[in-house]
Backbone and ligand atoms as CSV (ligand in chain L), in Angstrom:
chain,resi,resn,atom,element,x,y,z
A,1,MET,N,N,147.244,35.031,173.965
A,1,MET,CA,C,146.863,36.170,174.803
A,1,MET,C,C,145.392,36.551,174.545
A,2,GLU,N,N,144.706,36.913,175.595
A,2,GLU,CA,C,143.295,37.264,175.483
A,2,GLU,C,C,143.117,38.538,174.653
A,3,LYS,N,N,142.225,38.476,173.674
A,3,LYS,CA,C,141.966,39.669,172.849
A,3,LYS,C,C,140.846,40.477,173.491
A,4,ILE,N,N,141.235,41.626,174.040
A,4,ILE,CA,C,140.243,42.457,174.741
A,4,ILE,C,C,139.967,43.718,173.926
A,5,ALA,N,N,138.685,44.037,173.755
A,5,ALA,CA,C,138.321,45.283,173.076
A,5,ALA,C,C,137.541,46.172,174.030
A,6,ILE,N,N,137.811,47.461,173.907
A,6,ILE,CA,C,137.028,48.445,174.671
A,6,ILE,C,C,135.956,48.994,173.739
A,7,TYR,N,N,134.728,48.970,174.187
A,7,TYR,CA,C,133.639,49.568,173.408
A,7,TYR,C,C,133.187,50.813,174.161
A,8,PRO,N,N,133.717,51.989,173.782
A,8,PRO,CA,C,133.439,53.196,174.565
A,8,PRO,C,C,132.251,53.990,174.028
A,9,GLY,N,N,131.675,54.790,174.877
A,9,GLY,CA,C,130.591,55.654,174.412
A,9,GLY,C,C,129.890,56.326,175.569
A,10,SER,N,N,128.848,57.076,175.204
A,10,SER,CA,C,128.051,57.741,176.233
A,10,SER,C,C,126.922,56.816,176.698
A,11,PHE,N,N,126.379,56.045,175.760
A,11,PHE,CA,C,125.319,55.079,176.068
A,11,PHE,C,C,124.202,55.705,176.904
A,12,ASP,N,N,123.683,56.829,176.406
A,12,ASP,CA,C,122.644,57.554,177.162
A,12,ASP,C,C,121.307,57.509,176.429
A,13,PRO,N,N,120.628,56.392,176.423
A,13,PRO,CA,C,120.939,55.098,177.019
A,13,PRO,C,C,121.428,54.114,175.943
A,14,ILE,N,N,121.742,52.895,176.406
A,14,ILE,CA,C,122.127,51.831,175.470
A,14,ILE,C,C,120.915,51.474,174.588
A,15,THR,N,N,121.178,51.202,173.313
A,15,THR,CA,C,120.103,50.843,172.378
A,15,THR,C,C,120.364,49.437,171.831
A,16,ASN,N,N,119.396,48.929,171.088
A,16,ASN,CA,C,119.602,47.610,170.478
A,16,ASN,C,C,120.714,47.651,169.430
A,17,GLY,N,N,120.960,48.822,168.866
A,17,GLY,CA,C,122.073,48.974,167.928
A,17,GLY,C,C,123.406,48.745,168.627
A,18,HIS,N,N,123.544,49.282,169.842
A,18,HIS,CA,C,124.771,49.064,170.635
A,18,HIS,C,C,124.928,47.577,170.972
A,19,ILE,N,N,123.812,46.974,171.382
A,19,ILE,CA,C,123.850,45.551,171.761
A,19,ILE,C,C,124.311,44.717,170.553
A,20,ASP,N,N,123.797,45.084,169.390
A,20,ASP,CA,C,124.154,44.400,168.144
A,20,ASP,C,C,125.672,44.482,167.904
A,21,ILE,N,N,126.244,45.643,168.137
A,21,ILE,CA,C,127.696,45.808,167.942
A,21,ILE,C,C,128.463,44.931,168.940
A,22,VAL,N,N,128.027,44.928,170.192
A,22,VAL,CA,C,128.710,44.105,171.202
A,22,VAL,C,C,128.654,42.638,170.780
A,23,GLU,N,N,127.477,42.203,170.342
A,23,GLU,CA,C,127.330,40.781,169.997
A,23,GLU,C,C,128.129,40.411,168.752
A,24,ARG,N,N,128.241,41.328,167.804
A,24,ARG,CA,C,129.108,41.084,166.640
A,24,ARG,C,C,130.566,41.052,167.099
A,25,GLY,N,N,130.901,41.976,167.988
A,25,GLY,CA,C,132.270,42.066,168.495
A,25,GLY,C,C,132.699,40.807,169.230
A,26,LEU,N,N,131.742,40.179,169.904
A,26,LEU,CA,C,132.067,38.965,170.667
A,26,LEU,C,C,132.485,37.810,169.759
A,27,LYS,N,N,132.166,37.927,168.466
A,27,LYS,CA,C,132.594,36.884,167.513
A,27,LYS,C,C,134.074,37.068,167.164
A,28,ILE,N,N,134.606,38.231,167.474
A,28,ILE,CA,C,136.000,38.537,167.116
A,28,ILE,C,C,136.905,38.575,168.356
A,29,PHE,N,N,136.359,39.126,169.442
A,29,PHE,CA,C,137.174,39.335,170.639
A,29,PHE,C,C,136.789,38.358,171.754
A,30,ASP,N,N,137.785,38.075,172.613
A,30,ASP,CA,C,137.520,37.170,173.739
A,30,ASP,C,C,136.707,37.874,174.819
A,31,LYS,N,N,136.955,39.179,174.923
A,31,LYS,CA,C,136.261,39.924,175.980
A,31,LYS,C,C,136.003,41.344,175.497
A,32,ILE,N,N,134.835,41.874,175.850
A,32,ILE,CA,C,134.541,43.274,175.512
A,32,ILE,C,C,134.232,44.034,176.798
A,33,ILE,N,N,134.901,45.162,176.927
A,33,ILE,CA,C,134.616,46.047,178.068
A,33,ILE,C,C,133.816,47.233,177.535
A,34,VAL,N,N,132.564,47.299,177.933
A,34,VAL,CA,C,131.729,48.441,177.549
A,34,VAL,C,C,132.092,49.559,178.517
A,35,ALA,N,N,132.666,50.632,177.982
A,35,ALA,CA,C,133.203,51.683,178.852
A,35,ALA,C,C,132.419,52.982,178.669
A,36,ILE,N,N,131.776,53.396,179.748
A,36,ILE,CA,C,130.947,54.611,179.690
A,36,ILE,C,C,131.793,55.800,180.115
A,37,LEU,N,N,131.798,56.813,179.262
A,37,LEU,CA,C,132.572,58.015,179.593
A,37,LEU,C,C,131.835,58.856,180.643
A,38,ARG,N,N,132.550,59.169,181.726
A,38,ARG,CA,C,131.996,60.096,182.724
A,38,ARG,C,C,132.386,61.497,182.255
A,39,ASN,N,N,131.415,62.217,181.717
A,39,ASN,CA,C,131.714,63.504,181.119
A,39,ASN,C,C,130.809,64.597,181.692
A,40,PRO,N,N,131.298,65.318,182.713
A,40,PRO,CA,C,130.456,66.312,183.365
A,40,PRO,C,C,130.045,67.446,182.421
A,41,ALA,N,N,130.785,67.593,181.308
A,41,ALA,CA,C,130.492,68.696,180.391
A,41,ALA,C,C,129.290,68.382,179.493
A,42,LYS,N,N,128.923,67.122,179.405
A,42,LYS,CA,C,127.849,66.735,178.479
A,42,LYS,C,C,126.516,66.609,179.209
A,43,GLU,N,N,125.494,67.179,178.596
A,43,GLU,CA,C,124.171,67.064,179.202
A,43,GLU,C,C,123.600,65.678,178.899
A,44,VAL,N,N,123.229,64.971,179.936
A,44,VAL,CA,C,122.750,63.598,179.738
A,44,VAL,C,C,121.414,63.390,180.433
A,45,LEU,N,N,120.725,62.348,180.017
A,45,LEU,CA,C,119.431,62.034,180.632
A,45,LEU,C,C,119.613,61.131,181.855
A,46,PHE,N,N,120.496,60.141,181.702
A,46,PHE,CA,C,120.705,59.173,182.785
A,46,PHE,C,C,122.080,59.378,183.435
A,47,THR,N,N,122.182,59.154,184.719
A,47,THR,CA,C,123.494,59.226,185.391
A,47,THR,C,C,124.347,58.054,184.895
A,48,VAL,N,N,125.660,58.160,185.069
A,48,VAL,CA,C,126.517,57.046,184.625
A,48,VAL,C,C,126.154,55.755,185.342
A,49,GLU,N,N,125.793,55.884,186.601
A,49,GLU,CA,C,125.444,54.671,187.361
A,49,GLU,C,C,124.174,54.032,186.787
A,50,GLU,N,N,123.191,54.870,186.438
A,50,GLU,CA,C,121.956,54.345,185.831
A,50,GLU,C,C,122.277,53.669,184.500
A,51,ARG,N,N,123.148,54.315,183.715
A,51,ARG,CA,C,123.509,53.756,182.404
A,51,ARG,C,C,124.228,52.421,182.573
A,52,LYS,N,N,125.122,52.377,183.562
A,52,LYS,CA,C,125.893,51.146,183.801
A,52,LYS,C,C,124.942,49.990,184.143
A,53,LYS,N,N,124.005,50.281,185.035
A,53,LYS,CA,C,123.055,49.255,185.474
A,53,LYS,C,C,122.242,48.723,184.283
A,54,MET,N,N,121.758,49.659,183.437
A,54,MET,CA,C,120.936,49.236,182.295
A,54,MET,C,C,121.742,48.375,181.324
A,55,ILE,N,N,123.022,48.727,181.139
A,55,ILE,CA,C,123.865,47.939,180.222
A,55,ILE,C,C,124.117,46.555,180.818
A,56,GLU,N,N,124.400,46.540,182.121
A,56,GLU,CA,C,124.660,45.244,182.782
A,56,GLU,C,C,123.460,44.314,182.650
A,57,ILE,N,N,122.270,44.858,182.877
A,57,ILE,CA,C,121.058,44.029,182.780
A,57,ILE,C,C,120.873,43.559,181.331
A,58,SER,N,N,121.093,44.470,180.397
A,58,SER,CA,C,120.844,44.147,178.982
A,58,SER,C,C,121.824,43.120,178.428
A,59,LEU,N,N,123.013,43.062,178.998
A,59,LEU,CA,C,124.036,42.157,178.449
A,59,LEU,C,C,124.405,41.044,179.426
A,60,ASN,N,N,123.537,40.796,180.399
A,60,ASN,CA,C,123.939,39.870,181.469
A,60,ASN,C,C,124.090,38.416,181.024
A,61,LYS,N,N,123.595,38.090,179.816
A,61,LYS,CA,C,123.780,36.691,179.371
A,61,LYS,C,C,125.196,36.445,178.840
A,62,HIS,N,N,125.977,37.497,178.664
A,62,HIS,CA,C,127.337,37.331,178.141
A,62,HIS,C,C,128.358,37.449,179.274
A,63,SER,N,N,128.957,36.318,179.626
A,63,SER,CA,C,129.897,36.356,180.746
A,63,SER,C,C,131.204,37.062,180.373
A,64,ASN,N,N,131.463,37.204,179.084
A,64,ASN,CA,C,132.717,37.856,178.665
A,64,ASN,C,C,132.527,39.332,178.312
A,65,VAL,N,N,131.465,39.920,178.870
A,65,VAL,CA,C,131.257,41.365,178.714
A,65,VAL,C,C,131.315,41.993,180.101
A,66,GLU,N,N,132.112,43.061,180.191
A,66,GLU,CA,C,132.188,43.797,181.457
A,66,GLU,C,C,131.736,45.224,181.185
A,67,VAL,N,N,131.109,45.827,182.166
A,67,VAL,CA,C,130.691,47.225,182.007
A,67,VAL,C,C,131.457,48.059,183.019
A,68,ASP,N,N,132.026,49.159,182.540
A,68,ASP,CA,C,132.849,49.984,183.430
A,68,ASP,C,C,132.617,51.461,183.105
A,69,ILE,N,N,133.102,52.306,183.978
A,69,ILE,CA,C,132.997,53.756,183.793
A,69,ILE,C,C,134.420,54.286,183.707
A,70,PHE,N,N,134.680,55.196,182.778
A,70,PHE,CA,C,136.029,55.752,182.707
A,70,PHE,C,C,135.969,57.269,182.544
A,71,ASP,N,N,137.087,57.906,182.902
A,71,ASP,CA,C,137.229,59.311,182.529
A,71,ASP,C,C,138.655,59.526,182.053
A,72,GLY,N,N,138.928,60.679,181.510
A,72,GLY,CA,C,140.250,60.919,180.945
A,72,GLY,C,C,140.334,60.377,179.528
A,73,LEU,N,N,141.560,60.161,179.087
A,73,LEU,CA,C,141.763,59.723,177.702
A,73,LEU,C,C,141.411,58.247,177.520
A,74,LEU,N,N,140.713,57.989,176.441
A,74,LEU,CA,C,140.309,56.615,176.143
A,74,LEU,C,C,141.515,55.689,175.945
A,75,VAL,N,N,142.544,56.169,175.251
A,75,VAL,CA,C,143.706,55.291,175.008
A,75,VAL,C,C,144.425,54.933,176.321
A,76,ASP,N,N,144.411,55.873,177.271
A,76,ASP,CA,C,145.031,55.581,178.581
A,76,ASP,C,C,144.227,54.505,179.310
A,77,TYR,N,N,142.911,54.631,179.195
A,77,TYR,CA,C,142.042,53.642,179.828
A,77,TYR,C,C,142.260,52.266,179.176
A,78,ALA,N,N,142.363,52.268,177.824
A,78,ALA,CA,C,142.575,51.002,177.098
A,78,ALA,C,C,143.873,50.347,177.559
A,79,LYS,N,N,144.906,51.145,177.689
A,79,LYS,CA,C,146.205,50.612,178.114
A,79,LYS,C,C,146.106,50.032,179.531
A,80,MET,N,N,145.450,50.775,180.377
A,80,MET,CA,C,145.293,50.344,181.774
A,80,MET,C,C,144.554,48.995,181.853
A,81,ARG,N,N,143.614,48.778,180.906
A,81,ARG,CA,C,142.839,47.535,180.898
A,81,ARG,C,C,143.444,46.442,180.004
A,82,ASN,N,N,144.679,46.685,179.517
A,82,ASN,CA,C,145.353,45.719,178.624
A,82,ASN,C,C,144.556,45.407,177.366
A,83,ALA,N,N,143.850,46.403,176.869
A,83,ALA,CA,C,143.057,46.209,175.650
A,83,ALA,C,C,143.796,46.807,174.462
A,84,GLY,N,N,143.930,46.022,173.414
A,84,GLY,CA,C,144.651,46.498,172.231
A,84,GLY,C,C,143.742,47.116,171.189
A,85,THR,N,N,142.433,47.044,171.426
A,85,THR,CA,C,141.482,47.499,170.408
A,85,THR,C,C,140.380,48.370,170.996
A,86,ILE,N,N,140.041,49.387,170.212
A,86,ILE,CA,C,138.855,50.198,170.509
A,86,ILE,C,C,137.814,49.797,169.473
A,87,LEU,N,N,136.661,49.419,169.953
A,87,LEU,CA,C,135.590,48.997,169.047
A,87,LEU,C,C,134.574,50.123,168.926
A,88,ARG,N,N,134.228,50.468,167.686
A,88,ARG,CA,C,133.189,51.470,167.465
A,88,ARG,C,C,132.216,50.956,166.420
A,89,GLY,N,N,130.973,51.334,166.565
A,89,GLY,CA,C,129.969,50.964,165.575
A,89,GLY,C,C,129.826,52.100,164.578
A,90,MET,N,N,129.502,51.739,163.356
A,90,MET,CA,C,129.299,52.787,162.353
A,90,MET,C,C,127.962,52.517,161.675
A,91,ARG,N,N,127.106,53.531,161.667
A,91,ARG,CA,C,125.803,53.346,161.032
A,91,ARG,C,C,125.799,53.956,159.640
A,92,ALA,N,N,125.911,55.248,159.575
A,92,ALA,CA,C,125.789,55.903,158.270
A,92,ALA,C,C,127.082,56.606,157.910
A,93,VAL,N,N,127.190,56.982,156.644
A,93,VAL,CA,C,128.378,57.695,156.163
A,93,VAL,C,C,128.551,59.009,156.929
A,94,SER,N,N,127.447,59.599,157.348
A,94,SER,CA,C,127.511,60.873,158.079
A,94,SER,C,C,128.349,60.754,159.357
A,95,GLU,N,N,128.473,59.546,159.873
A,95,GLU,CA,C,129.250,59.364,161.102
A,95,GLU,C,C,130.738,59.209,160.820
A,96,PHE,N,N,131.048,59.019,159.541
A,96,PHE,CA,C,132.417,58.665,159.206
A,96,PHE,C,C,133.432,59.733,159.616
A,97,GLU,N,N,133.100,60.998,159.325
A,97,GLU,CA,C,134.074,62.062,159.566
A,97,GLU,C,C,134.463,62.154,161.045
A,98,TYR,N,N,133.463,62.116,161.902
A,98,TYR,CA,C,133.719,62.176,163.344
A,98,TYR,C,C,134.510,60.950,163.810
A,99,GLU,N,N,134.095,59.791,163.336
A,99,GLU,CA,C,134.761,58.550,163.747
A,99,GLU,C,C,136.210,58.503,163.257
A,100,PHE,N,N,136.423,59.017,162.048
A,100,PHE,CA,C,137.742,59.052,161.443
A,100,PHE,C,C,138.669,59.943,162.281
A,101,GLN,N,N,138.133,61.098,162.662
A,101,GLN,CA,C,138.887,62.048,163.476
A,101,GLN,C,C,139.254,61.426,164.833
A,102,LEU,N,N,138.275,60.802,165.426
A,102,LEU,CA,C,138.469,60.176,166.736
A,102,LEU,C,C,139.536,59.071,166.650
A,103,ALA,N,N,139.406,58.237,165.625
A,103,ALA,CA,C,140.348,57.120,165.460
A,103,ALA,C,C,141.765,57.643,165.200
A,104,LEU,N,N,141.878,58.682,164.380
A,104,LEU,CA,C,143.213,59.209,164.070
A,104,LEU,C,C,143.847,59.882,165.285
A,105,MET,N,N,143.019,60.594,166.040
A,105,MET,CA,C,143.549,61.229,167.252
A,105,MET,C,C,143.998,60.158,168.243
A,106,ASN,N,N,143.192,59.126,168.398
A,106,ASN,CA,C,143.570,58.048,169.314
A,106,ASN,C,C,144.850,57.351,168.857
A,107,ARG,N,N,144.996,57.209,167.550
A,107,ARG,CA,C,146.206,56.573,167.033
A,107,ARG,C,C,147.425,57.460,167.298
A,108,LYS,N,N,147.218,58.772,167.160
A,108,LYS,CA,C,148.313,59.717,167.415
A,108,LYS,C,C,148.734,59.646,168.891
A,109,LEU,N,N,147.720,59.476,169.746
A,109,LEU,CA,C,147.995,59.466,171.185
A,109,LEU,C,C,148.639,58.159,171.644
A,110,ASN,N,N,148.292,57.077,170.961
A,110,ASN,CA,C,148.893,55.787,171.304
A,110,ASN,C,C,148.840,54.856,170.097
A,111,ARG,N,N,149.982,54.636,169.508
A,111,ARG,CA,C,150.049,53.841,168.274
A,111,ARG,C,C,149.787,52.355,168.511
A,112,GLU,N,N,149.825,51.943,169.757
A,112,GLU,CA,C,149.630,50.518,170.073
A,112,GLU,C,C,148.156,50.115,170.030
A,113,VAL,N,N,147.287,51.109,170.113
A,113,VAL,CA,C,145.851,50.784,170.184
A,113,VAL,C,C,145.206,50.973,168.814
A,114,GLN,N,N,144.557,49.915,168.328
A,114,GLN,CA,C,143.906,49.973,167.011
A,114,GLN,C,C,142.408,50.201,167.176
A,115,THR,N,N,141.836,50.945,166.231
A,115,THR,CA,C,140.374,51.117,166.242
A,115,THR,C,C,139.773,50.193,165.195
A,116,VAL,N,N,138.750,49.481,165.603
A,116,VAL,CA,C,138.042,48.584,164.689
A,116,VAL,C,C,136.587,49.048,164.594
A,117,PHE,N,N,136.095,49.171,163.366
A,117,PHE,CA,C,134.698,49.574,163.178
A,117,PHE,C,C,133.873,48.370,162.749
A,118,LEU,N,N,132.698,48.262,163.334
A,118,LEU,CA,C,131.775,47.230,162.880
A,118,LEU,C,C,130.500,47.923,162.423
A,119,MET,N,N,129.886,47.380,161.394
A,119,MET,CA,C,128.638,47.951,160.911
A,119,MET,C,C,127.472,47.351,161.668
A,120,THR,N,N,126.557,48.194,162.071
A,120,THR,CA,C,125.377,47.665,162.760
A,120,THR,C,C,124.502,46.923,161.749
A,121,GLY,N,N,123.654,46.066,162.271
A,121,GLY,CA,C,122.675,45.386,161.422
A,121,GLY,C,C,121.773,46.446,160.782
A,122,LEU,N,N,121.291,46.151,159.577
A,122,LEU,CA,C,120.468,47.115,158.827
A,122,LEU,C,C,119.296,47.662,159.633
A,123,ARG,N,N,118.693,46.794,160.424
A,123,ARG,CA,C,117.489,47.245,161.133
A,123,ARG,C,C,117.768,48.301,162.194
A,124,TRP,N,N,119.068,48.477,162.534
A,124,TRP,CA,C,119.394,49.477,163.558
A,124,TRP,C,C,120.010,50.752,162.970
A,125,ILE,N,N,120.127,50.770,161.625
A,125,ILE,CA,C,120.819,51.877,160.963
A,125,ILE,C,C,120.194,53.239,161.309
A,126,PHE,N,N,118.874,53.274,161.410
A,126,PHE,CA,C,118.220,54.580,161.586
A,126,PHE,C,C,117.857,54.898,163.033
A,127,THR,N,N,118.342,54.113,163.957
A,127,THR,CA,C,118.025,54.443,165.354
A,127,THR,C,C,119.301,54.803,166.103
A,128,GLY,N,N,119.128,55.641,167.082
A,128,GLY,CA,C,120.255,56.038,167.917
A,128,GLY,C,C,119.691,56.593,169.208
A,129,SER,N,N,120.540,56.730,170.217
A,129,SER,CA,C,120.071,57.174,171.540
A,129,SER,C,C,119.280,58.483,171.462
A,130,SER,N,N,119.766,59.456,170.678
A,130,SER,CA,C,119.133,60.786,170.699
A,130,SER,C,C,117.710,60.759,170.153
A,131,ILE,N,N,117.555,60.127,169.005
A,131,ILE,CA,C,116.218,60.112,168.387
A,131,ILE,C,C,115.251,59.264,169.221
A,132,ILE,N,N,115.783,58.225,169.824
A,132,ILE,CA,C,114.943,57.364,170.675
A,132,ILE,C,C,114.482,58.155,171.911
A,133,LYS,N,N,115.413,58.946,172.479
A,133,LYS,CA,C,115.040,59.773,173.646
A,133,LYS,C,C,113.967,60.781,173.259
A,134,GLU,N,N,114.125,61.359,172.062
A,134,GLU,CA,C,113.146,62.357,171.622
A,134,GLU,C,C,111.765,61.720,171.487
A,135,ALA,N,N,111.718,60.570,170.836
A,135,ALA,CA,C,110.430,59.883,170.668
A,135,ALA,C,C,109.831,59.543,172.034
A,136,ALA,N,N,110.680,59.027,172.923
A,136,ALA,CA,C,110.199,58.615,174.251
A,136,ALA,C,C,109.708,59.814,175.050
A,137,SER,N,N,110.316,60.975,174.846
A,137,SER,CA,C,109.932,62.163,175.621
A,137,SER,C,C,108.506,62.602,175.296
A,138,PHE,N,N,108.036,62.243,174.077
A,138,PHE,CA,C,106.662,62.590,173.684
A,138,PHE,C,C,105.715,61.401,173.842
A,139,GLY,N,N,106.208,60.365,174.491
A,139,GLY,CA,C,105.363,59.198,174.730
A,139,GLY,C,C,105.322,58.236,173.557
A,140,GLY,N,N,106.225,58.394,172.604
A,140,GLY,CA,C,106.274,57.496,171.444
A,140,GLY,C,C,106.673,56.083,171.863
A,141,ASN,N,N,106.217,55.125,171.074
A,141,ASN,CA,C,106.512,53.727,171.394
A,141,ASN,C,C,107.915,53.354,170.903
A,142,ILE,N,N,108.811,53.113,171.848
A,142,ILE,CA,C,110.187,52.801,171.461
A,142,ILE,C,C,110.531,51.330,171.768
A,143,ASN,N,N,109.492,50.555,172.048
A,143,ASN,CA,C,109.729,49.126,172.290
A,143,ASN,C,C,110.372,48.500,171.053
A,144,GLY,N,N,111.294,47.607,171.254
A,144,GLY,CA,C,111.945,46.954,170.115
A,144,GLY,C,C,113.172,47.702,169.627
A,145,MET,N,N,113.349,48.930,170.067
A,145,MET,CA,C,114.548,49.684,169.662
A,145,MET,C,C,115.599,49.684,170.765
A,146,VAL,N,N,115.121,49.427,171.960
A,146,VAL,CA,C,116.010,49.399,173.126
A,146,VAL,C,C,115.685,48.156,173.950
A,147,PRO,N,N,116.608,47.713,174.794
A,147,PRO,CA,C,116.285,46.568,175.662
A,147,PRO,C,C,115.104,46.937,176.580
A,148,PRO,N,N,114.329,45.927,177.004
A,148,PRO,CA,C,113.145,46.187,177.835
A,148,PRO,C,C,113.419,47.073,179.056
A,149,VAL,N,N,114.555,46.861,179.723
A,149,VAL,CA,C,114.846,47.664,180.922
A,149,VAL,C,C,114.986,49.139,180.554
A,150,VAL,N,N,115.536,49.416,179.389
A,150,VAL,CA,C,115.731,50.802,178.953
A,150,VAL,C,C,114.380,51.423,178.588
A,151,SER,N,N,113.567,50.651,177.913
A,151,SER,CA,C,112.247,51.128,177.529
A,151,SER,C,C,111.464,51.546,178.787
A,152,ARG,N,N,111.544,50.697,179.814
A,152,ARG,CA,C,110.855,50.970,181.076
A,152,ARG,C,C,111.401,52.238,181.725
A,153,LYS,N,N,112.724,52.346,181.764
A,153,LYS,CA,C,113.375,53.495,182.416
A,153,LYS,C,C,113.075,54.795,181.671
A,154,LEU,N,N,112.990,54.714,180.342
A,154,LEU,CA,C,112.686,55.920,179.564
A,154,LEU,C,C,111.257,56.385,179.870
A,155,LYS,N,N,110.350,55.425,179.909
A,155,LYS,CA,C,108.952,55.774,180.204
A,155,LYS,C,C,108.852,56.398,181.591
A,156,GLU,N,N,109.607,55.826,182.525
A,156,GLU,CA,C,109.631,56.325,183.895
A,156,GLU,C,C,110.183,57.754,183.935
A,157,LYS,N,N,111.311,57.949,183.252
A,157,LYS,CA,C,111.993,59.254,183.228
A,157,LYS,C,C,111.068,60.352,182.707
A,158,PHE,N,N,110.307,60.003,181.655
A,158,PHE,CA,C,109.459,61.008,181.030
A,158,PHE,C,C,108.034,61.003,181.595
A,159,GLY,N,N,107.838,60.256,182.680
A,159,GLY,CA,C,106.566,60.324,183.391
A,159,GLY,C,C,105.429,59.549,182.742
A,160,PHE,N,N,105.748,58.573,181.888
A,160,PHE,CA,C,104.671,57.799,181.274
A,160,PHE,C,C,104.308,56.542,182.068
A,161,ILE,N,N,105.211,56.136,182.975
A,161,ILE,CA,C,104.840,55.150,183.998
A,161,ILE,C,C,105.564,55.545,185.265
A,162,SER,N,N,105.045,55.142,186.412
A,162,SER,CA,C,105.787,55.426,187.634
A,162,SER,C,C,106.450,54.150,188.076
A,163,SER,N,N,107.557,54.262,188.843
A,163,SER,CA,C,108.272,53.056,189.270
A,163,SER,C,C,107.372,52.183,190.123
A,164,ALA,N,N,106.314,52.768,190.698
A,164,ALA,CA,C,105.379,51.989,191.519
A,164,ALA,C,C,104.536,51.051,190.663
A,165,ASP,N,N,104.447,51.334,189.344
A,165,ASP,CA,C,103.650,50.468,188.446
A,165,ASP,C,C,104.321,49.125,188.191
A,166,GLU,N,N,105.626,49.042,188.468
A,166,GLU,CA,C,106.389,47.838,188.082
A,166,GLU,C,C,105.997,46.619,188.887
L,1,PNS,O1,O,129.100,57.618,172.063
L,1,PNS,P1,P,129.956,58.830,171.930
L,1,PNS,O2,O,129.449,59.914,172.828
L,1,PNS,O3,O,130.103,59.263,170.504
L,1,PNS,O4,O,131.408,58.401,172.462
L,1,PNS,C1,C,132.483,59.273,172.385
L,1,PNS,C2,C,133.695,58.733,173.188
L,1,PNS,C3,C,133.313,58.463,174.618
L,1,PNS,C4,C,134.182,57.471,172.541
L,1,PNS,C5,C,134.818,59.813,173.093
L,1,PNS,O5,O,134.297,61.062,173.394
L,1,PNS,C6,C,135.983,59.527,174.048
L,1,PNS,O6,O,136.678,58.547,173.911
L,1,PNS,N1,N,136.196,60.424,175.035
L,1,PNS,C7,C,137.239,60.301,176.026
L,1,PNS,C8,C,138.336,61.340,175.825
L,1,PNS,C9,C,139.188,60.948,174.644
L,1,PNS,O7,O,140.034,60.090,174.727
L,1,PNS,N2,N,138.876,61.572,173.472
L,1,PNS,C10,C,139.491,61.204,172.193
L,1,PNS,C11,C,140.830,61.828,171.932
L,1,PNS,S1,S,140.944,63.522,172.327
């Protein structure tokens, strides 16, 4: 049976740390579904459609990666997609408490779905979407921390290049 993992998150925007987790995950799973949560309650920089497009472009060399948008409970979405695993990346110990809570709640909601954590590569330990957005908002150089399409879109969003420059 095909081993499918759901890699859920906000991905606002996707970073090289996320890509690293997907690529590590592909060594374990036959297919990974990157699932973006549609969450109207959360303030975001990019629309879900923009985020989906950037992820698709960034991961287009992997035919066994799909990008999708979901709402509602993650375990329900996993079941609907026949995925037995939720994949999450873990960078620092500070993330453990939140991840632990999330994994335990998901297990309570559906015992059939397992959460698997993968550690990001060392070089991505100190980067994340929020800090990258902050740097980009002040015109900081974020090349190398995010895929090229994301770097371009961030510069565009914060007015450091116009889409006409492309
Ligand atoms: O990248 P994030 O923002 O930390 O991802 C959080 C995400 C999307 C994995 C989590 O908020 C989620 O799964 N939300 C969907 C609702 C749900 O099932 N919540 C967990 C049990 S209440």
